[in-house]
mmCIF file of the N, C-alpha and C atoms, coordinates in Angstrom:
data_MODEL
# 
_entry.id   MODEL 
# 
loop_
_atom_site.group_PDB 
_atom_site.id 
_atom_site.type_symbol 
_atom_site.label_atom_id 
_atom_site.label_alt_id 
_atom_site.label_comp_id 
_atom_site.label_asym_id 
_atom_site.label_entity_id 
_atom_site.label_seq_id 
_atom_site.pdbx_PDB_ins_code 
_atom_site.Cartn_x 
_atom_site.Cartn_y 
_atom_site.Cartn_z 
_atom_site.occupancy 
_atom_site.B_iso_or_equiv 
_atom_site.pdbx_formal_charge 
_atom_site.auth_seq_id 
_atom_site.auth_comp_id 
_atom_site.auth_asym_id 
_atom_site.auth_atom_id 
_atom_site.pdbx_PDB_model_num 
ATOM 1   N N  . MET A 1 1  ? 105.193 107.095 68.281  1.00 0.00 ? 1  MET A N  1 
ATOM 2   C CA . MET A 1 1  ? 104.805 108.027 69.667  1.00 0.00 ? 1  MET A CA 1 
ATOM 3   C C  . MET A 1 1  ? 104.843 109.376 69.335  1.00 0.00 ? 1  MET A C  1 
ATOM 4   N N  . HIS A 1 2  ? 104.240 110.062 69.961  1.00 0.00 ? 2  HIS A N  1 
ATOM 5   C CA . HIS A 1 2  ? 104.484 111.553 69.723  1.00 0.00 ? 2  HIS A CA 1 
ATOM 6   C C  . HIS A 1 2  ? 105.444 112.279 71.629  1.00 0.00 ? 2  HIS A C  1 
ATOM 7   N N  . TYR A 1 3  ? 106.436 112.224 71.711  1.00 0.00 ? 3  TYR A N  1 
ATOM 8   C CA . TYR A 1 3  ? 106.795 112.846 72.665  1.00 0.00 ? 3  TYR A CA 1 
ATOM 9   C C  . TYR A 1 3  ? 106.206 114.780 73.260  1.00 0.00 ? 3  TYR A C  1 
ATOM 10  N N  . PRO A 1 4  ? 105.730 114.952 74.569  1.00 0.00 ? 4  PRO A N  1 
ATOM 11  C CA . PRO A 1 4  ? 105.753 113.675 75.845  1.00 0.00 ? 4  PRO A CA 1 
ATOM 12  C C  . PRO A 1 4  ? 104.257 112.640 75.410  1.00 0.00 ? 4  PRO A C  1 
ATOM 13  N N  . CYS A 1 5  ? 104.966 111.899 76.081  1.00 0.00 ? 5  CYS A N  1 
ATOM 14  C CA . CYS A 1 5  ? 104.205 111.269 76.184  1.00 0.00 ? 5  CYS A CA 1 
ATOM 15  C C  . CYS A 1 5  ? 103.748 109.926 77.667  1.00 0.00 ? 5  CYS A C  1 
ATOM 16  N N  . ILE A 1 6  ? 101.981 109.608 78.066  1.00 0.00 ? 6  ILE A N  1 
ATOM 17  C CA . ILE A 1 6  ? 101.887 108.301 79.315  1.00 0.00 ? 6  ILE A CA 1 
ATOM 18  C C  . ILE A 1 6  ? 102.532 106.873 78.608  1.00 0.00 ? 6  ILE A C  1 
ATOM 19  N N  . VAL A 1 7  ? 102.918 105.971 78.785  1.00 0.00 ? 7  VAL A N  1 
ATOM 20  C CA . VAL A 1 7  ? 102.364 104.934 78.901  1.00 0.00 ? 7  VAL A CA 1 
ATOM 21  C C  . VAL A 1 7  ? 102.213 103.466 79.892  1.00 0.00 ? 7  VAL A C  1 
ATOM 22  N N  . TYR A 1 8  ? 100.653 103.354 80.209  1.00 0.00 ? 8  TYR A N  1 
ATOM 23  C CA . TYR A 1 8  ? 100.637 102.400 81.582  1.00 0.00 ? 8  TYR A CA 1 
ATOM 24  C C  . TYR A 1 8  ? 100.372 101.047 81.517  1.00 0.00 ? 8  TYR A C  1 
ATOM 25  N N  . ARG A 1 9  ? 100.833 100.744 82.018  1.00 0.00 ? 9  ARG A N  1 
ATOM 26  C CA . ARG A 1 9  ? 99.766  98.793  82.480  1.00 0.00 ? 9  ARG A CA 1 
ATOM 27  C C  . ARG A 1 9  ? 99.631  98.845  83.539  1.00 0.00 ? 9  ARG A C  1 
ATOM 28  N N  . ARG A 1 10 ? 98.482  97.500  84.153  1.00 0.00 ? 10 ARG A N  1 
ATOM 29  C CA . ARG A 1 10 ? 98.337  96.859  85.036  1.00 0.00 ? 10 ARG A CA 1 
ATOM 30  C C  . ARG A 1 10 ? 99.530  96.084  85.603  1.00 0.00 ? 10 ARG A C  1 
ATOM 31  N N  . ASP A 1 11 ? 100.158 96.361  86.799  1.00 0.00 ? 11 ASP A N  1 
ATOM 32  C CA . ASP A 1 11 ? 101.313 96.370  87.153  1.00 0.00 ? 11 ASP A CA 1 
ATOM 33  C C  . ASP A 1 11 ? 100.537 94.711  88.041  1.00 0.00 ? 11 ASP A C  1 
ATOM 34  N N  . ASN A 1 12 ? 99.856  94.992  89.319  1.00 0.00 ? 12 ASN A N  1 
ATOM 35  C CA . ASN A 1 12 ? 99.330  93.894  90.275  1.00 0.00 ? 12 ASN A CA 1 
ATOM 36  C C  . ASN A 1 12 ? 98.525  94.628  91.055  1.00 0.00 ? 12 ASN A C  1 
ATOM 37  N N  . ALA A 1 13 ? 98.493  93.274  91.690  1.00 0.00 ? 13 ALA A N  1 
ATOM 38  C CA . ALA A 1 13 ? 96.537  93.466  92.398  1.00 0.00 ? 13 ALA A CA 1 
ATOM 39  C C  . ALA A 1 13 ? 97.188  92.455  94.011  1.00 0.00 ? 13 ALA A C  1 
ATOM 40  N N  . ASN A 1 14 ? 96.974  93.492  95.354  1.00 0.00 ? 14 ASN A N  1 
ATOM 41  C CA . ASN A 1 14 ? 96.967  93.000  96.677  1.00 0.00 ? 14 ASN A CA 1 
ATOM 42  C C  . ASN A 1 14 ? 95.522  93.214  97.093  1.00 0.00 ? 14 ASN A C  1 
ATOM 43  N N  . THR A 1 15 ? 94.895  91.011  97.189  1.00 0.00 ? 15 THR A N  1 
ATOM 44  C CA . THR A 1 15 ? 93.481  91.488  97.546  1.00 0.00 ? 15 THR A CA 1 
ATOM 45  C C  . THR A 1 15 ? 93.657  90.815  98.460  1.00 0.00 ? 15 THR A C  1 
ATOM 46  N N  . GLU A 1 16 ? 92.964  91.795  100.197 1.00 0.00 ? 16 GLU A N  1 
ATOM 47  C CA . GLU A 1 16 ? 92.558  91.421  101.820 1.00 0.00 ? 16 GLU A CA 1 
ATOM 48  C C  . GLU A 1 16 ? 91.048  90.363  101.312 1.00 0.00 ? 16 GLU A C  1 
ATOM 49  N N  . PHE A 1 17 ? 91.217  89.306  102.457 1.00 0.00 ? 17 PHE A N  1 
ATOM 50  C CA . PHE A 1 17 ? 90.072  88.557  102.112 1.00 0.00 ? 17 PHE A CA 1 
ATOM 51  C C  . PHE A 1 17 ? 89.802  88.538  103.722 1.00 0.00 ? 17 PHE A C  1 
ATOM 52  N N  . ALA A 1 18 ? 88.201  88.112  103.850 1.00 0.00 ? 18 ALA A N  1 
ATOM 53  C CA . ALA A 1 18 ? 87.632  88.261  104.780 1.00 0.00 ? 18 ALA A CA 1 
ATOM 54  C C  . ALA A 1 18 ? 86.784  86.926  105.270 1.00 0.00 ? 18 ALA A C  1 
ATOM 55  N N  . ASP A 1 19 ? 86.303  86.119  106.023 1.00 0.00 ? 19 ASP A N  1 
ATOM 56  C CA . ASP A 1 19 ? 85.477  84.781  105.471 1.00 0.00 ? 19 ASP A CA 1 
ATOM 57  C C  . ASP A 1 19 ? 85.673  84.299  104.570 1.00 0.00 ? 19 ASP A C  1 
ATOM 58  N N  . ASP A 1 20 ? 87.025  84.450  103.637 1.00 0.00 ? 20 ASP A N  1 
ATOM 59  C CA . ASP A 1 20 ? 87.529  83.928  102.431 1.00 0.00 ? 20 ASP A CA 1 
ATOM 60  C C  . ASP A 1 20 ? 86.739  83.855  101.188 1.00 0.00 ? 20 ASP A C  1 
ATOM 61  N N  . ARG A 1 21 ? 87.000  85.162  101.835 1.00 0.00 ? 21 ARG A N  1 
ATOM 62  C CA . ARG A 1 21 ? 86.117  85.819  99.998  1.00 0.00 ? 21 ARG A CA 1 
ATOM 63  C C  . ARG A 1 21 ? 87.210  86.932  100.187 1.00 0.00 ? 21 ARG A C  1 
ATOM 64  N N  . PRO A 1 22 ? 87.170  87.395  98.981  1.00 0.00 ? 22 PRO A N  1 
ATOM 65  C CA . PRO A 1 22 ? 87.700  89.017  99.020  1.00 0.00 ? 22 PRO A CA 1 
ATOM 66  C C  . PRO A 1 22 ? 87.108  90.199  98.898  1.00 0.00 ? 22 PRO A C  1 
ATOM 67  N N  . TYR A 1 23 ? 87.504  91.135  99.853  1.00 0.00 ? 23 TYR A N  1 
ATOM 68  C CA . TYR A 1 23 ? 86.839  92.094  100.406 1.00 0.00 ? 23 TYR A CA 1 
ATOM 69  C C  . TYR A 1 23 ? 87.327  93.547  99.720  1.00 0.00 ? 23 TYR A C  1 
ATOM 70  N N  . HIS A 1 24 ? 88.391  93.410  99.644  1.00 0.00 ? 24 HIS A N  1 
ATOM 71  C CA . HIS A 1 24 ? 89.091  94.882  98.822  1.00 0.00 ? 24 HIS A CA 1 
ATOM 72  C C  . HIS A 1 24 ? 90.274  94.099  98.207  1.00 0.00 ? 24 HIS A C  1 
ATOM 73  N N  . VAL A 1 25 ? 90.824  94.997  97.601  1.00 0.00 ? 25 VAL A N  1 
ATOM 74  C CA . VAL A 1 25 ? 91.787  94.432  95.793  1.00 0.00 ? 25 VAL A CA 1 
ATOM 75  C C  . VAL A 1 25 ? 92.515  96.350  95.660  1.00 0.00 ? 25 VAL A C  1 
ATOM 76  N N  . THR A 1 26 ? 93.397  96.179  96.443  1.00 0.00 ? 26 THR A N  1 
ATOM 77  C CA . THR A 1 26 ? 94.989  97.667  95.575  1.00 0.00 ? 26 THR A CA 1 
ATOM 78  C C  . THR A 1 26 ? 95.268  97.316  94.224  1.00 0.00 ? 26 THR A C  1 
ATOM 79  N N  . LYS A 1 27 ? 95.034  98.110  93.288  1.00 0.00 ? 27 LYS A N  1 
ATOM 80  C CA . LYS A 1 27 ? 95.873  98.109  91.887  1.00 0.00 ? 27 LYS A CA 1 
ATOM 81  C C  . LYS A 1 27 ? 96.952  98.695  91.561  1.00 0.00 ? 27 LYS A C  1 
ATOM 82  N N  . ARG A 1 28 ? 98.101  98.162  91.166  1.00 0.00 ? 28 ARG A N  1 
ATOM 83  C CA . ARG A 1 28 ? 99.562  98.764  90.882  1.00 0.00 ? 28 ARG A CA 1 
ATOM 84  C C  . ARG A 1 28 ? 99.371  98.651  89.479  1.00 0.00 ? 28 ARG A C  1 
ATOM 85  N N  . TYR A 1 29 ? 99.306  99.335  89.547  1.00 0.00 ? 29 TYR A N  1 
ATOM 86  C CA . TYR A 1 29 ? 100.024 100.511 87.903  1.00 0.00 ? 29 TYR A CA 1 
ATOM 87  C C  . TYR A 1 29 ? 100.900 100.792 87.643  1.00 0.00 ? 29 TYR A C  1 
ATOM 88  N N  . LEU A 1 30 ? 101.760 100.430 86.525  1.00 0.00 ? 30 LEU A N  1 
ATOM 89  C CA . LEU A 1 30 ? 103.310 100.867 86.114  1.00 0.00 ? 30 LEU A CA 1 
ATOM 90  C C  . LEU A 1 30 ? 102.866 102.172 85.806  1.00 0.00 ? 30 LEU A C  1 
ATOM 91  N N  . VAL A 1 31 ? 103.617 103.562 86.025  1.00 0.00 ? 31 VAL A N  1 
ATOM 92  C CA . VAL A 1 31 ? 103.035 104.420 84.502  1.00 0.00 ? 31 VAL A CA 1 
ATOM 93  C C  . VAL A 1 31 ? 104.516 105.386 84.125  1.00 0.00 ? 31 VAL A C  1 
ATOM 94  N N  . THR A 1 32 ? 104.074 105.527 82.946  1.00 0.00 ? 32 THR A N  1 
ATOM 95  C CA . THR A 1 32 ? 105.800 105.514 82.852  1.00 0.00 ? 32 THR A CA 1 
ATOM 96  C C  . THR A 1 32 ? 105.306 107.306 81.472  1.00 0.00 ? 32 THR A C  1 
ATOM 97  N N  . PHE A 1 33 ? 106.230 108.094 81.812  1.00 0.00 ? 33 PHE A N  1 
ATOM 98  C CA . PHE A 1 33 ? 106.577 108.904 81.093  1.00 0.00 ? 33 PHE A CA 1 
ATOM 99  C C  . PHE A 1 33 ? 107.372 109.595 80.587  1.00 0.00 ? 33 PHE A C  1 
ATOM 100 N N  . ILE A 1 34 ? 107.221 109.923 79.387  1.00 0.00 ? 34 ILE A N  1 
ATOM 101 C CA . ILE A 1 34 ? 108.503 110.016 78.638  1.00 0.00 ? 34 ILE A CA 1 
ATOM 102 C C  . ILE A 1 34 ? 108.886 110.845 77.124  1.00 0.00 ? 34 ILE A C  1 
ATOM 103 N N  . SER A 1 35 ? 109.773 111.923 78.175  1.00 0.00 ? 35 SER A N  1 
ATOM 104 C CA . SER A 1 35 ? 109.966 113.375 77.419  1.00 0.00 ? 35 SER A CA 1 
ATOM 105 C C  . SER A 1 35 ? 111.410 113.816 77.408  1.00 0.00 ? 35 SER A C  1 
ATOM 106 N N  . GLN A 1 36 ? 111.303 114.155 76.494  1.00 0.00 ? 36 GLN A N  1 
ATOM 107 C CA . GLN A 1 36 ? 112.727 115.526 75.863  1.00 0.00 ? 36 GLN A CA 1 
ATOM 108 C C  . GLN A 1 36 ? 112.571 116.381 77.490  1.00 0.00 ? 36 GLN A C  1 
ATOM 109 N N  . ASP A 1 37 ? 112.293 116.415 77.536  1.00 0.00 ? 37 ASP A N  1 
ATOM 110 C CA . ASP A 1 37 ? 112.523 117.541 78.799  1.00 0.00 ? 37 ASP A CA 1 
ATOM 111 C C  . ASP A 1 37 ? 112.667 116.806 80.137  1.00 0.00 ? 37 ASP A C  1 
ATOM 112 N N  . PRO A 1 38 ? 113.854 116.847 80.485  1.00 0.00 ? 38 PRO A N  1 
ATOM 113 C CA . PRO A 1 38 ? 114.359 116.378 82.059  1.00 0.00 ? 38 PRO A CA 1 
ATOM 114 C C  . PRO A 1 38 ? 113.190 116.688 82.929  1.00 0.00 ? 38 PRO A C  1 
ATOM 115 N N  . ASP A 1 39 ? 112.899 118.223 82.909  1.00 0.00 ? 39 ASP A N  1 
ATOM 116 C CA . ASP A 1 39 ? 112.219 118.899 84.485  1.00 0.00 ? 39 ASP A CA 1 
ATOM 117 C C  . ASP A 1 39 ? 110.789 119.487 83.685  1.00 0.00 ? 39 ASP A C  1 
ATOM 118 N N  . SER A 1 40 ? 109.462 118.592 82.884  1.00 0.00 ? 40 SER A N  1 
ATOM 119 C CA . SER A 1 40 ? 108.511 118.589 82.681  1.00 0.00 ? 40 SER A CA 1 
ATOM 120 C C  . SER A 1 40 ? 108.054 119.019 84.249  1.00 0.00 ? 40 SER A C  1 
ATOM 121 N N  . ILE A 1 41 ? 106.380 119.613 83.460  1.00 0.00 ? 41 ILE A N  1 
ATOM 122 C CA . ILE A 1 41 ? 105.604 120.292 85.054  1.00 0.00 ? 41 ILE A CA 1 
ATOM 123 C C  . ILE A 1 41 ? 105.192 119.155 84.813  1.00 0.00 ? 41 ILE A C  1 
ATOM 124 N N  . VAL A 1 42 ? 105.177 117.927 83.961  1.00 0.00 ? 42 VAL A N  1 
ATOM 125 C CA . VAL A 1 42 ? 103.958 116.771 84.015  1.00 0.00 ? 42 VAL A CA 1 
ATOM 126 C C  . VAL A 1 42 ? 104.442 115.218 85.133  1.00 0.00 ? 42 VAL A C  1 
ATOM 127 N N  . TRP A 1 43 ? 106.116 115.672 85.087  1.00 0.00 ? 43 TRP A N  1 
ATOM 128 C CA . TRP A 1 43 ? 106.448 115.467 86.265  1.00 0.00 ? 43 TRP A CA 1 
ATOM 129 C C  . TRP A 1 43 ? 106.077 115.014 87.261  1.00 0.00 ? 43 TRP A C  1 
ATOM 130 N N  . ASP A 1 44 ? 105.956 116.310 87.782  1.00 0.00 ? 44 ASP A N  1 
ATOM 131 C CA . ASP A 1 44 ? 105.802 116.818 89.278  1.00 0.00 ? 44 ASP A CA 1 
ATOM 132 C C  . ASP A 1 44 ? 104.394 116.554 89.228  1.00 0.00 ? 44 ASP A C  1 
ATOM 133 N N  . LYS A 1 45 ? 103.764 116.585 88.319  1.00 0.00 ? 45 LYS A N  1 
ATOM 134 C CA . LYS A 1 45 ? 101.629 116.672 88.040  1.00 0.00 ? 45 LYS A CA 1 
ATOM 135 C C  . LYS A 1 45 ? 101.248 114.901 88.445  1.00 0.00 ? 45 LYS A C  1 
ATOM 136 N N  . ILE A 1 46 ? 102.195 114.257 87.595  1.00 0.00 ? 46 ILE A N  1 
ATOM 137 C CA . ILE A 1 46 ? 102.204 112.928 88.407  1.00 0.00 ? 46 ILE A CA 1 
ATOM 138 C C  . ILE A 1 46 ? 102.332 111.788 89.393  1.00 0.00 ? 46 ILE A C  1 
ATOM 139 N N  . ALA A 1 47 ? 102.901 113.141 90.200  1.00 0.00 ? 47 ALA A N  1 
ATOM 140 C CA . ALA A 1 47 ? 104.663 112.896 91.051  1.00 0.00 ? 47 ALA A CA 1 
ATOM 141 C C  . ALA A 1 47 ? 103.116 113.166 92.377  1.00 0.00 ? 47 ALA A C  1 
ATOM 142 N N  . ALA A 1 48 ? 102.044 114.138 92.419  1.00 0.00 ? 48 ALA A N  1 
ATOM 143 C CA . ALA A 1 48 ? 101.634 114.391 93.528  1.00 0.00 ? 48 ALA A CA 1 
ATOM 144 C C  . ALA A 1 48 ? 99.792  113.947 93.338  1.00 0.00 ? 48 ALA A C  1 
ATOM 145 N N  . LEU A 1 49 ? 100.201 113.034 92.298  1.00 0.00 ? 49 LEU A N  1 
ATOM 146 C CA . LEU A 1 49 ? 98.872  111.840 92.052  1.00 0.00 ? 49 LEU A CA 1 
ATOM 147 C C  . LEU A 1 49 ? 98.832  111.228 93.659  1.00 0.00 ? 49 LEU A C  1 
ATOM 148 N N  . PRO A 1 50 ? 97.478  110.573 94.275  1.00 0.00 ? 50 PRO A N  1 
ATOM 149 C CA . PRO A 1 50 ? 97.709  109.896 95.798  1.00 0.00 ? 50 PRO A CA 1 
ATOM 150 C C  . PRO A 1 50 ? 98.249  108.611 95.346  1.00 0.00 ? 50 PRO A C  1 
ATOM 151 N N  . LEU A 1 51 ? 98.503  107.924 96.648  1.00 0.00 ? 51 LEU A N  1 
ATOM 152 C CA . LEU A 1 51 ? 99.778  107.631 96.317  1.00 0.00 ? 51 LEU A CA 1 
ATOM 153 C C  . LEU A 1 51 ? 100.051 106.498 94.967  1.00 0.00 ? 51 LEU A C  1 
ATOM 154 N N  . CYS A 1 52 ? 100.798 107.626 94.404  1.00 0.00 ? 52 CYS A N  1 
ATOM 155 C CA . CYS A 1 52 ? 101.933 107.252 94.542  1.00 0.00 ? 52 CYS A CA 1 
ATOM 156 C C  . CYS A 1 52 ? 103.142 107.717 93.969  1.00 0.00 ? 52 CYS A C  1 
ATOM 157 N N  . LEU A 1 53 ? 104.948 106.730 94.030  1.00 0.00 ? 53 LEU A N  1 
ATOM 158 C CA . LEU A 1 53 ? 105.569 106.531 93.934  1.00 0.00 ? 53 LEU A CA 1 
ATOM 159 C C  . LEU A 1 53 ? 106.158 106.907 92.691  1.00 0.00 ? 53 LEU A C  1 
ATOM 160 N N  . HIS A 1 54 ? 107.621 107.725 92.017  1.00 0.00 ? 54 HIS A N  1 
ATOM 161 C CA . HIS A 1 54 ? 108.506 107.286 91.852  1.00 0.00 ? 54 HIS A CA 1 
ATOM 162 C C  . HIS A 1 54 ? 109.138 106.537 92.488  1.00 0.00 ? 54 HIS A C  1 
ATOM 163 N N  . ASN A 1 55 ? 109.139 105.459 91.122  1.00 0.00 ? 55 ASN A N  1 
ATOM 164 C CA . ASN A 1 55 ? 109.963 103.631 91.225  1.00 0.00 ? 55 ASN A CA 1 
ATOM 165 C C  . ASN A 1 55 ? 111.332 104.396 91.210  1.00 0.00 ? 55 ASN A C  1 
ATOM 166 N N  . ARG A 1 56 ? 111.985 104.161 89.362  1.00 0.00 ? 56 ARG A N  1 
ATOM 167 C CA . ARG A 1 56 ? 112.925 104.725 88.162  1.00 0.00 ? 56 ARG A CA 1 
ATOM 168 C C  . ARG A 1 56 ? 113.106 106.413 87.479  1.00 0.00 ? 56 ARG A C  1 
ATOM 169 N N  . GLY A 1 57 ? 114.275 106.616 87.264  1.00 0.00 ? 57 GLY A N  1 
ATOM 170 C CA . GLY A 1 57 ? 114.034 107.397 85.816  1.00 0.00 ? 57 GLY A CA 1 
ATOM 171 C C  . GLY A 1 57 ? 115.051 107.159 85.216  1.00 0.00 ? 57 GLY A C  1 
ATOM 172 N N  . TYR A 1 58 ? 115.615 106.610 84.202  1.00 0.00 ? 58 TYR A N  1 
ATOM 173 C CA . TYR A 1 58 ? 116.008 106.631 82.939  1.00 0.00 ? 58 TYR A CA 1 
ATOM 174 C C  . TYR A 1 58 ? 116.394 106.847 82.415  1.00 0.00 ? 58 TYR A C  1 
ATOM 175 N N  . ALA A 1 59 ? 117.568 107.114 81.090  1.00 0.00 ? 59 ALA A N  1 
ATOM 176 C CA . ALA A 1 59 ? 117.854 108.136 79.383  1.00 0.00 ? 59 ALA A CA 1 
ATOM 177 C C  . ALA A 1 59 ? 117.954 106.860 78.453  1.00 0.00 ? 59 ALA A C  1 
ATOM 178 N N  . VAL A 1 60 ? 117.170 106.927 77.307  1.00 0.00 ? 60 VAL A N  1 
ATOM 179 C CA . VAL A 1 60 ? 117.558 106.500 76.855  1.00 0.00 ? 60 VAL A CA 1 
ATOM 180 C C  . VAL A 1 60 ? 117.093 106.650 75.173  1.00 0.00 ? 60 VAL A C  1 
ATOM 181 N N  . GLY A 1 61 ? 118.158 107.058 74.282  1.00 0.00 ? 61 GLY A N  1 
ATOM 182 C CA . GLY A 1 61 ? 117.970 107.190 72.701  1.00 0.00 ? 61 GLY A CA 1 
ATOM 183 C C  . GLY A 1 61 ? 117.829 109.312 73.124  1.00 0.00 ? 61 GLY A C  1 
ATOM 184 N N  . ASN A 1 62 ? 118.385 110.115 74.026  1.00 0.00 ? 62 ASN A N  1 
ATOM 185 C CA . ASN A 1 62 ? 117.581 111.126 74.376  1.00 0.00 ? 62 ASN A CA 1 
ATOM 186 C C  . ASN A 1 62 ? 116.360 111.166 74.986  1.00 0.00 ? 62 ASN A C  1 
ATOM 187 N N  . LEU A 1 63 ? 115.477 110.476 75.129  1.00 0.00 ? 63 LEU A N  1 
ATOM 188 C CA . LEU A 1 63 ? 114.400 110.623 75.950  1.00 0.00 ? 63 LEU A CA 1 
ATOM 189 C C  . LEU A 1 63 ? 114.529 110.374 77.348  1.00 0.00 ? 63 LEU A C  1 
ATOM 190 N N  . ASN A 1 64 ? 114.025 110.729 78.415  1.00 0.00 ? 64 ASN A N  1 
ATOM 191 C CA . ASN A 1 64 ? 113.568 111.235 79.596  1.00 0.00 ? 64 ASN A CA 1 
ATOM 192 C C  . ASN A 1 64 ? 112.732 109.814 80.080  1.00 0.00 ? 64 ASN A C  1 
ATOM 193 N N  . HIS A 1 65 ? 112.520 108.427 80.263  1.00 0.00 ? 65 HIS A N  1 
ATOM 194 C CA . HIS A 1 65 ? 111.986 108.095 81.297  1.00 0.00 ? 65 HIS A CA 1 
ATOM 195 C C  . HIS A 1 65 ? 111.434 108.096 82.588  1.00 0.00 ? 65 HIS A C  1 
ATOM 196 N N  . ASP A 1 66 ? 110.662 107.851 83.463  1.00 0.00 ? 66 ASP A N  1 
ATOM 197 C CA . ASP A 1 66 ? 110.483 108.132 84.534  1.00 0.00 ? 66 ASP A CA 1 
ATOM 198 C C  . ASP A 1 66 ? 108.928 106.979 84.844  1.00 0.00 ? 66 ASP A C  1 
ATOM 199 N N  . VAL A 1 67 ? 109.243 106.349 85.714  1.00 0.00 ? 67 VAL A N  1 
ATOM 200 C CA . VAL A 1 67 ? 108.229 105.175 86.081  1.00 0.00 ? 67 VAL A CA 1 
ATOM 201 C C  . VAL A 1 67 ? 108.209 105.792 86.817  1.00 0.00 ? 67 VAL A C  1 
ATOM 202 N N  . PHE A 1 68 ? 106.339 105.239 87.647  1.00 0.00 ? 68 PHE A N  1 
ATOM 203 C CA . PHE A 1 68 ? 106.094 105.688 88.551  1.00 0.00 ? 68 PHE A CA 1 
ATOM 204 C C  . PHE A 1 68 ? 105.054 104.612 89.319  1.00 0.00 ? 68 PHE A C  1 
ATOM 205 N N  . ASN A 1 69 ? 105.287 103.900 90.460  1.00 0.00 ? 69 ASN A N  1 
ATOM 206 C CA . ASN A 1 69 ? 103.513 103.004 90.683  1.00 0.00 ? 69 ASN A CA 1 
ATOM 207 C C  . ASN A 1 69 ? 102.825 103.793 91.471  1.00 0.00 ? 69 ASN A C  1 
ATOM 208 N N  . LEU A 1 70 ? 101.682 103.501 90.784  1.00 0.00 ? 70 LEU A N  1 
ATOM 209 C CA . LEU A 1 70 ? 100.408 104.387 91.387  1.00 0.00 ? 70 LEU A CA 1 
ATOM 210 C C  . LEU A 1 70 ? 99.057  102.708 91.111  1.00 0.00 ? 70 LEU A C  1 
ATOM 211 N N  . TYR A 1 71 ? 99.239  103.747 92.679  1.00 0.00 ? 71 TYR A N  1 
ATOM 212 C CA . TYR A 1 71 ? 98.453  102.781 93.305  1.00 0.00 ? 71 TYR A CA 1 
ATOM 213 C C  . TYR A 1 71 ? 96.732  103.309 93.558  1.00 0.00 ? 71 TYR A C  1 
ATOM 214 N N  . PHE A 1 72 ? 95.669  101.976 93.225  1.00 0.00 ? 72 PHE A N  1 
ATOM 215 C CA . PHE A 1 72 ? 93.980  101.951 93.362  1.00 0.00 ? 72 PHE A CA 1 
ATOM 216 C C  . PHE A 1 72 ? 93.915  101.168 94.539  1.00 0.00 ? 72 PHE A C  1 
ATOM 217 N N  . GLU A 1 73 ? 92.828  101.803 95.368  1.00 0.00 ? 73 GLU A N  1 
ATOM 218 C CA . GLU A 1 73 ? 91.982  100.534 96.043  1.00 0.00 ? 73 GLU A CA 1 
ATOM 219 C C  . GLU A 1 73 ? 91.061  101.171 96.128  1.00 0.00 ? 73 GLU A C  1 
ATOM 220 N N  . GLY A 1 74 ? 90.030  99.742  96.334  1.00 0.00 ? 74 GLY A N  1 
ATOM 221 C CA . GLY A 1 74 ? 88.473  100.019 95.773  1.00 0.00 ? 74 GLY A CA 1 
ATOM 222 C C  . GLY A 1 74 ? 88.300  98.489  96.734  1.00 0.00 ? 74 GLY A C  1 
ATOM 223 N N  . ALA A 1 75 ? 86.170  98.666  97.957  1.00 0.00 ? 75 ALA A N  1 
ATOM 224 C CA . ALA A 1 75 ? 85.998  97.319  97.747  1.00 0.00 ? 75 ALA A CA 1 
ATOM 225 C C  . ALA A 1 75 ? 85.304  96.919  96.530  1.00 0.00 ? 75 ALA A C  1 
ATOM 226 N N  . ILE A 1 76 ? 85.755  95.606  97.219  1.00 0.00 ? 76 ILE A N  1 
ATOM 227 C CA . ILE A 1 76 ? 85.443  94.450  95.708  1.00 0.00 ? 76 ILE A CA 1 
ATOM 228 C C  . ILE A 1 76 ? 83.174  94.407  96.416  1.00 0.00 ? 76 ILE A C  1 
ATOM 229 N N  . THR A 1 77 ? 82.701  94.381  95.001  1.00 0.00 ? 77 THR A N  1 
ATOM 230 C CA . THR A 1 77 ? 80.845  94.429  95.604  1.00 0.00 ? 77 THR A CA 1 
ATOM 231 C C  . THR A 1 77 ? 80.424  93.352  95.181  1.00 0.00 ? 77 THR A C  1 
# 
């Protein structure tokens, strides 16, 4: 990997039902921003995304890791 970088994965989904059928789903992604700079502007840009929450931050091997929960809502067609 080359730093800074973003690693993400789908983590969870919350489905709402009506008449025993799914009609709305909210997907949650774990987005990890990894950088050598603890004050990177990219952190601010990720944190400013709609439905985004900073979950935790930690350092490993001179790299700063910041984990965000990012939510996407949508209707099921």
